[in-house]
C-alpha positions as CSV (number, residue, x, y, z in Angstrom):
1,M,0.0,0.0,0.1
2,K,3.1,2.5,0.9
3,H,4.7,1.7,-2.3
4,L,1.3,2.3,-4.0
5,I,0.6,5.7,-2.7
6,I,4.4,6.8,-3.4
7,S,3.9,5.9,-7.3
8,V,0.5,7.9,-7.3
9,V,2.2,11.0,-5.6
10,I,5.2,10.7,-8.3
11,I,2.8,10.1,-11.3
12,W,0.6,13.0,-9.9
13,A,3.6,15.3,-9.8
14,F,4.8,14.3,-13.0
15,F,1.1,15.3,-15.0
16,Q,1.3,18.2,-13.2
17,I,4.5,19.5,-13.5
18,S,4.5,18.5,-17.2
19,S,1.1,20.6,-17.1
20,L,2.5,23.8,-15.7
21,I,5.8,23.7,-18.6
22,W,3.8,23.0,-21.2
23,S,0.9,25.3,-21.0
24,S,3.3,28.0,-20.2
25,K,4.9,27.5,-23.5
26,G,1.7,27.8,-25.4
27,Q,1.4,31.3,-23.8
28,P,2.3,34.5,-26.2
29,A,5.0,36.3,-24.6
30,S,4.0,39.6,-23.0
31,A,5.4,43.3,-24.5
32,T,7.5,43.6,-21.8
33,F,9.0,40.1,-22.4
34,T,9.7,40.7,-25.9
35,R,11.1,44.4,-25.5
36,L,13.6,43.3,-23.3
37,L,14.9,40.8,-25.8
38,E,15.0,43.3,-28.6
39,P,19.1,44.0,-29.7
40,P,20.3,47.5,-30.1
41,Q,20.0,48.8,-33.5
42,H,23.8,49.2,-35.2
43,R,24.9,52.0,-37.3
44,L,28.6,50.6,-38.1
45,L,28.5,48.6,-41.2
46,D,32.1,48.0,-41.5
47,P,33.0,45.8,-38.7
48,Y,36.9,46.5,-39.1
49,Q,36.7,50.2,-38.5
50,N,34.7,49.5,-35.3
51,G,36.6,49.9,-32.1
52,Y,35.2,47.3,-30.3
53,Y,36.3,44.4,-32.7
54,Y,39.6,46.4,-32.4
55,L,39.4,46.0,-28.5
56,L,38.5,42.2,-28.8
57,G,42.0,41.3,-30.6
58,F,44.0,44.1,-28.9
59,A,46.1,41.5,-27.6
60,A,46.4,39.3,-30.5
61,A,49.8,38.6,-32.4
62,D,51.8,41.7,-33.8
63,S,51.4,40.4,-37.3
64,L,47.6,40.2,-37.2
65,D,44.9,42.8,-37.4
66,P,43.3,43.0,-34.2
67,A,40.2,44.1,-35.7
68,K,40.0,41.2,-37.9
69,V,40.9,38.8,-35.3
70,G,38.2,40.4,-32.7
71,H,35.6,39.9,-35.4
72,Q,36.5,36.7,-36.2
73,M,36.1,35.7,-32.5
74,W,32.7,37.4,-32.4
75,L,31.3,35.2,-35.6
76,E,32.5,32.3,-34.2
77,T,30.5,33.1,-31.1
78,T,27.2,33.7,-33.4
79,A,27.8,30.7,-35.9
80,A,28.0,27.9,-32.9
81,P,24.3,27.7,-31.0
82,G,24.9,27.6,-27.3
83,T,28.0,29.6,-27.5
84,S,28.2,33.1,-26.6
85,E,32.1,33.0,-24.9
86,F,34.9,34.9,-26.9
87,N,38.0,32.2,-27.3
88,Y,41.1,33.7,-26.9
89,D,42.8,30.2,-26.9
90,K,43.5,30.1,-30.4
91,P,47.2,30.8,-31.9
92,G,48.2,34.1,-32.0
93,R,44.9,35.8,-30.6
94,S,46.7,36.2,-27.1
95,E,50.0,36.7,-27.9
96,L,50.7,40.0,-26.5
97,Q,48.8,39.6,-23.0
98,I,49.9,41.1,-20.0
99,E,49.6,39.1,-16.4
100,L,50.8,42.2,-14.2
101,P,48.9,43.6,-11.7
102,M,47.7,46.7,-12.3
103,E,49.8,48.5,-9.5
104,Q,52.4,47.6,-11.6
105,V,51.8,48.9,-15.1
106,L,53.8,52.5,-15.3
107,P,54.1,52.9,-11.9
108,S,55.0,56.7,-12.2
109,W,51.3,57.2,-12.9
110,N,50.1,57.3,-8.8
111,S,53.3,59.3,-8.1
112,Q,53.1,62.5,-6.3
113,N,54.6,64.4,-9.5
114,P,53.8,62.0,-12.5
115,V,54.5,64.9,-15.1
116,R,58.3,65.2,-13.9
117,E,58.1,61.3,-13.6
118,F,57.1,61.1,-17.5
119,R,59.5,64.1,-18.2
120,N,62.1,61.6,-16.9
121,M,61.4,58.4,-18.9
122,K,60.7,60.9,-22.2
123,A,63.6,58.6,-23.7
124,R,62.3,55.5,-22.8
125,L,58.6,56.4,-24.1
126,Q,59.9,57.6,-27.1
127,T,61.7,54.2,-27.8
128,L,59.1,51.7,-26.9
129,T,60.2,48.5,-28.7
130,G,58.5,44.7,-28.7
131,R,55.5,44.4,-27.0
132,D,55.0,47.9,-25.1
133,H,55.4,49.8,-28.6
134,T,52.3,47.4,-30.3
135,L,50.3,48.2,-27.8
136,L,50.7,52.1,-28.0
137,V,50.2,52.2,-31.5
138,R,47.6,49.7,-31.2
139,Y,45.9,51.9,-28.5
140,E,47.0,55.3,-30.6
141,R,44.7,54.1,-33.7
142,W,41.9,52.6,-31.6
143,I,41.3,56.4,-30.1
144,E,40.6,57.3,-33.1
145,M,38.3,54.3,-34.1
146,P,34.2,55.1,-34.0
147,F,32.8,52.8,-31.3
148,E,29.8,50.7,-31.2
149,D,29.4,48.0,-28.5
150,M,28.5,44.6,-30.3
151,G,28.7,42.2,-26.8
152,F,24.9,42.4,-26.5
153,G,23.8,38.8,-25.9
154,H,27.4,37.6,-25.3
155,Q,29.1,36.6,-22.4
156,G,32.5,37.6,-23.3
157,T,34.5,40.4,-22.6
158,P,37.7,42.0,-24.3
159,R,41.1,41.1,-22.3
160,F,41.5,44.4,-19.9
161,V,45.1,45.0,-18.8
162,E,46.9,45.2,-22.2
163,I,44.5,47.8,-23.2
164,F,45.3,49.4,-20.0
165,V,48.9,49.6,-20.8
166,G,48.2,50.9,-24.3
167,H,46.2,54.0,-22.3
168,R,48.7,54.7,-19.5
169,F,51.4,54.7,-22.3
170,Y,49.6,56.9,-24.4
171,I,48.7,59.5,-22.2
172,A,52.8,59.1,-20.2
173,D,54.3,59.9,-23.7
174,G,52.0,62.7,-24.6
175,F,52.9,64.1,-21.2
176,S,57.1,63.5,-21.7
177,R,56.8,65.4,-25.0
178,Q,55.1,68.4,-23.9
179,T,52.2,69.6,-21.5
180,A,50.0,70.7,-23.6
181,L,50.3,67.6,-25.8
182,G,49.6,65.6,-22.4
183,M,46.4,67.3,-21.4
184,Q,45.1,67.1,-25.0
185,R,45.6,63.2,-24.9
186,L,44.2,63.3,-21.1
187,K,41.1,65.2,-22.4
188,K,40.6,62.7,-25.7
189,D,40.9,60.1,-23.6
190,M,38.1,60.8,-21.2
191,H,36.1,61.9,-24.1
192,T,36.4,58.8,-25.8
193,W,35.9,56.5,-22.7
194,R,32.9,58.7,-21.8
195,S,31.4,57.8,-25.2
196,V,31.9,54.7,-24.6
197,L,30.3,54.5,-20.9
198,R,27.2,56.1,-23.0
199,D,26.9,53.4,-25.6
200,A,27.5,50.5,-23.8
201,T,25.0,47.3,-23.9
202,T,27.0,44.9,-21.8
203,I,27.6,45.5,-18.0
204,D,31.3,44.3,-18.9
205,T,32.0,47.4,-21.2
206,K,30.3,49.8,-18.8
207,V,32.4,49.0,-16.0
208,M,35.9,48.8,-18.0
209,A,34.7,52.5,-19.2
210,Q,34.5,53.8,-16.0
211,I,38.0,52.0,-15.0
212,F,39.6,53.9,-17.4
213,I,37.7,57.1,-16.7
214,T,38.7,57.1,-12.4
215,D,42.3,56.5,-13.7
216,D,42.2,59.6,-15.7
217,L,40.4,61.6,-13.0
218,R,43.1,60.4,-10.5
219,L,45.8,61.6,-12.9
220,L,43.9,65.0,-13.2
221,S,43.2,65.4,-9.5
222,T,47.1,64.6,-9.0
223,L,47.8,67.5,-11.1
224,L,45.2,69.9,-10.0
225,S,46.6,69.2,-6.1
226,Q,50.2,70.5,-6.9
227,P,51.4,73.5,-5.0
228,T,52.0,75.1,-8.4
229,V,49.9,74.1,-11.2
230,N,51.1,74.6,-14.6
231,K,49.0,77.4,-16.8
232,T,48.6,75.1,-19.5
233,V,46.8,72.7,-17.0
234,L,44.9,75.1,-15.8
235,A,44.0,77.0,-19.4
236,M,42.6,73.2,-20.4
237,T,41.0,72.1,-17.5
238,P,37.5,74.3,-17.4
239,N,34.6,71.5,-18.4
240,I,36.9,68.9,-18.9
241,A,35.1,66.9,-16.1
242,P,31.0,67.5,-16.1
243,P,28.8,65.4,-14.2
244,L,27.5,62.0,-15.9
245,T,25.1,62.3,-18.3
246,T,21.3,60.4,-18.2
247,A,22.6,58.0,-21.0
248,E,26.1,57.8,-19.3
249,S,24.5,56.9,-15.8
250,S,21.8,54.4,-17.3
251,L,21.9,50.7,-17.0
252,R,19.0,49.7,-19.1
253,W,21.2,47.8,-21.9
254,P,23.1,46.1,-19.6
255,L,20.3,44.7,-18.0
256,Q,18.3,43.9,-21.2
257,H,21.5,42.3,-21.7
258,Q,22.0,40.0,-18.4
259,F,18.3,39.3,-19.2
260,T,19.2,38.0,-22.6
261,L,21.6,36.0,-21.5
262,G,19.4,34.1,-18.7
263,V,16.6,33.7,-21.0
264,H,18.9,32.1,-24.0
265,G,21.0,30.4,-21.7
266,E,17.9,28.2,-20.2
267,H,16.4,27.5,-23.9
268,T,19.5,26.7,-25.6
269,G,20.9,24.4,-22.7
270,E,24.2,26.2,-23.2
271,L,27.4,24.5,-21.9
272,T,30.8,26.1,-21.5
273,T,34.0,24.1,-21.0
274,E,35.9,24.2,-17.9
275,R,38.5,25.9,-19.5
276,Q,36.7,28.8,-21.3
277,T,34.6,29.1,-17.8
278,E,38.0,29.6,-16.2
279,S,39.3,32.3,-18.6
280,L,36.3,34.4,-18.4
281,D,35.9,34.3,-14.7
282,T,39.7,35.8,-14.7
283,H,38.7,38.6,-16.9
284,E,35.6,39.4,-15.1
285,E,37.6,39.1,-12.0
286,R,40.3,41.3,-13.1
287,L,37.7,43.7,-14.2
288,A,36.0,43.4,-11.1
289,S,39.4,43.8,-9.1
290,A,40.2,47.1,-11.3
291,A,36.9,48.6,-10.5
292,H,37.0,47.9,-6.7
293,L,33.6,45.8,-6.8
294,P,32.9,42.5,-4.8
295,K,34.7,39.7,-6.1
296,Q,31.7,38.1,-7.2
297,A,29.8,41.0,-8.5
298,F,29.6,39.8,-11.9
299,L,28.8,36.1,-11.0
300,Q,25.9,37.7,-8.5
301,I,24.3,39.0,-11.7
302,A,24.3,36.1,-14.2
303,H,21.6,33.8,-13.9
304,P,22.3,30.1,-13.0
305,H,20.9,27.4,-15.0
306,G,17.4,26.2,-13.7
307,R,16.6,23.0,-12.7
308,S,15.2,20.5,-15.3
309,F,12.9,17.4,-14.8
310,L,13.6,14.8,-17.3
311,G,15.6,17.0,-19.3
312,I,12.8,19.5,-19.4
313,S,13.9,22.8,-17.9
314,L,11.7,23.9,-14.8
315,R,11.8,27.6,-15.3
316,T,8.4,28.5,-16.8
317,R,7.2,31.0,-18.9
318,E,5.6,32.9,-15.9
319,I,8.9,33.0,-14.0
320,W,10.7,34.6,-17.0
321,E,7.4,36.8,-17.1
322,M,8.2,38.0,-13.8
323,Y,11.8,38.1,-14.3
324,A,10.8,40.5,-17.1
325,T,8.6,42.8,-15.0
326,Y,11.5,42.3,-12.3
327,Y,14.0,43.9,-14.9
328,D,11.7,46.6,-16.1
329,A,11.0,47.8,-13.1
330,M,15.0,48.3,-12.5
331,I,15.1,49.9,-15.9
332,H,12.4,52.3,-14.3
333,A,14.2,52.8,-11.3
334,E,17.8,53.4,-12.9
335,E,16.2,56.2,-15.4
336,T,14.1,58.1,-12.9
337,G,17.1,58.8,-10.7
338,Q,15.8,56.6,-7.6
339,S,18.7,55.9,-5.0
340,T,17.7,52.6,-4.7
341,M,16.7,49.6,-6.8
342,P,13.7,47.4,-6.3
343,K,13.9,43.9,-5.1
344,L,12.1,40.9,-6.8
345,Y,10.4,39.7,-3.9
346,E,8.5,42.8,-3.9
347,L,7.3,42.2,-7.3
348,A,6.7,38.4,-6.9
349,G,5.4,38.6,-3.1
350,T,1.6,38.9,-4.2
351,A,1.9,36.4,-7.2
352,R,0.1,32.7,-7.1
353,Q,2.2,30.5,-5.6
354,G,0.8,26.8,-5.3
355,I,2.8,23.5,-4.5
356,V,3.9,23.2,-7.8
357,E,4.9,26.6,-8.7
358,S,6.9,26.8,-5.4
359,L,9.6,24.1,-6.6
360,V,10.4,26.3,-9.5
361,S,10.2,29.9,-7.6
362,P,12.2,32.4,-9.4
363,N,13.3,33.7,-5.7
364,S,15.7,31.1,-5.6
365,F,17.7,33.7,-7.4
366,E,17.8,37.6,-7.0
367,P,20.4,39.6,-9.3
368,D,22.4,41.9,-7.1
369,W,22.7,45.0,-9.3
370,D,23.8,47.6,-6.3
371,P,27.6,47.4,-6.7
372,F,27.0,48.4,-10.2
373,H,24.7,51.0,-9.1
374,Y,26.9,52.6,-6.8
375,Q,30.0,52.5,-8.9
376,L,28.0,54.9,-11.5
377,R,27.7,57.0,-8.8
378,E,31.0,57.2,-7.6
379,T,32.4,57.8,-11.2
380,D,29.7,60.6,-11.2
381,A,31.3,62.4,-7.8
382,R,34.6,62.0,-9.0
383,L,33.9,63.7,-12.1
384,R,32.1,66.5,-9.8
385,L,35.1,66.8,-7.4
386,A,37.7,67.0,-10.2
387,S,35.6,70.3,-11.8
388,L,35.6,71.3,-8.1
389,Q,39.4,71.3,-8.0
390,V,39.4,73.7,-11.0
391,V,36.7,75.9,-9.4
392,L,39.1,76.0,-6.3
393,R,42.0,76.8,-7.7
394,R,40.4,80.0,-9.3
395,P,40.8,83.1,-7.2
396,S,37.7,84.1,-5.5
397,A,36.4,86.9,-3.3
398,Q,34.5,84.1,-1.7
399,T,36.4,83.8,1.9
400,T,35.2,80.3,2.9
401,V,35.2,76.7,0.9
402,P,31.8,75.4,1.8
403,N,30.1,78.5,0.4
404,R,32.1,78.2,-2.5
405,L,31.1,74.5,-2.8
406,A,27.6,75.5,-2.4
407,Q,27.4,78.5,-4.8
408,V,29.0,75.8,-7.7
409,G,25.2,74.5,-8.5
410,S,23.1,71.6,-7.6
411,S,24.9,69.8,-11.1
412,Y,28.0,69.7,-8.8
413,Y,26.3,68.4,-5.7
414,D,27.0,65.0,-3.9
415,P,25.0,62.8,-6.0
416,F,24.8,60.3,-2.8
417,S,23.4,63.1,-0.2
418,G,22.1,65.7,-2.7
419,L,23.6,68.2,-1.0
420,P,27.3,70.7,-1.4
421,M,30.4,68.3,-1.5
422,L,32.3,68.5,1.6
423,W,35.4,70.2,2.8
424,S,38.0,69.1,5.4
425,P,40.5,72.2,6.3
426,T,42.6,69.4,8.2
427,Q,43.1,67.4,5.6
428,Q,42.6,69.8,3.1
429,K,40.1,67.8,0.9
430,I,36.9,67.9,-0.5
431,Y,34.8,64.8,-0.6
432,S,31.7,62.7,-1.1
433,V,29.9,60.9,1.6
434,G,30.1,58.0,-0.7
435,K,27.6,55.0,-0.7
436,D,27.2,54.7,3.1
437,R,25.7,58.3,3.3
438,Y,27.5,59.0,6.4
439,D,30.2,61.7,6.8
440,D,33.3,59.9,7.9
441,G,35.5,63.2,7.7
442,G,37.0,62.4,4.3
443,D,38.3,58.9,5.2
444,V,39.5,57.5,1.8
445,S,38.2,53.9,3.2
446,F,34.5,55.3,3.4
447,D,34.3,58.5,1.5
448,I,35.3,59.7,-1.9
449,S,38.2,62.3,-1.5
450,V,40.6,64.4,-3.6
451,P,43.0,66.9,-2.3
452,A,42.2,70.5,-3.0
453,I,44.5,73.8,-3.0
454,V,42.4,76.9,-2.1
455,S,43.2,80.1,-4.5
456,L,41.5,83.4,-3.0
457,A,41.4,86.9,-4.4
458,P,43.8,89.2,-3.4
459,A,43.0,91.8,-1.0
460,P,41.9,95.2,-2.8
461,K,44.1,97.9,-1.5
462,E,42.3,100.3,1.1
463,S,42.4,103.3,-1.2
464,Q,41.1,101.1,-4.1
465,A,38.6,99.3,-1.9
466,T,35.7,100.5,-3.7
467,A,37.2,100.0,-7.4
468,P,37.0,96.5,-9.2
469,T,40.3,94.5,-9.2
470,R,41.4,92.2,-12.1
471,R,42.0,89.1,-10.7
472,T,44.9,87.3,-11.7
473,N,45.9,83.3,-11.3
474,R,49.0,83.0,-9.2
475,H,49.5,79.8,-9.6
């Protein structure tokens, strides 16, 4: 009798699960579900002129065209069903690879006086050979190319470190020759990566762009905190680092990209080889480390493959419709400037959850996008702080720094608090409170801070107290 009851229960469960799965397959997709799966429109017709493919092949052998290598890698993922990772293991594709930690890439970048260090390296920078020379030349070529992110729906990401090496050599070489050339390259680099940030369709590209922007801002902040600032630097810094635009700070396409990966991976039963997975994890771990994101940040937004029953996925259309509603809500929260992202349980809490549905509940996985949301705000804060460094270097009749920080306008207020940036007279720093929204006095472990030297207008002579004074920059 006992075995009969167990058999009946198993048969009942089988028919219940089967009916749940197959009934959902016949339902039409919602408009939200369909819209989230729509890829972005493409405008660049010649793949060999697209900087995205060039970055994919950036570490290819010196004798190969990076754009052609990158395009071939991309084509392979579209030609083989169930494959979305880029294969860097074929001969020649990673010949120029570098395994150095970021802090060992041109360490003079982070010195107290980087321009002086670059000048001392002038002979070396102008006579680079081998891999370093190739990476510099490729970066100079890449930065002149149009860019369109073609990574939507693909799990792979460009190798990061080789591009980073080319980036630092490119700017350092400019400063070693002439300050004006260095500033021109710095501005161009920031402008280019902000364009990449704006047009990114994947979270990997979005994060990579912020790493380069932050690196440029670190150098700029160091230049502006020197006791005596070169006049050329001051002349070229107005409007160099405006706050992020709505498009630059949007996560719309990265969210759609991640949703698409989840849906397609579920439907194709996509599998990856152990070696490819290890390679992919290494690239994303390097990105996470360079961006100061949690080590598992990328893993925490990647949909795991759902459980299966007799080879059939247990994730039904209703579950993916729930995820579609959730992703749509996150996109809306981002675009309306909400300070926090919605949670899946808030949307799924009122949904029907029967015995069978609970077996395939979507609540088993909730993507954690908070680190990426906060990273964009941190990038925005760093841009605003750099602009404020420029403002404070200019002479002003206003005697208090807090008043000057308040008078610049809300566009340059702290994106975390909505209030003016803070000033630490003891540390001579201006700072944002950061994601914890607590004033920690400019402590770099919690707040986002930069050194600031304050210039005041020269006091007028007593006989000329009522006459307008001519303000000059003594720095």
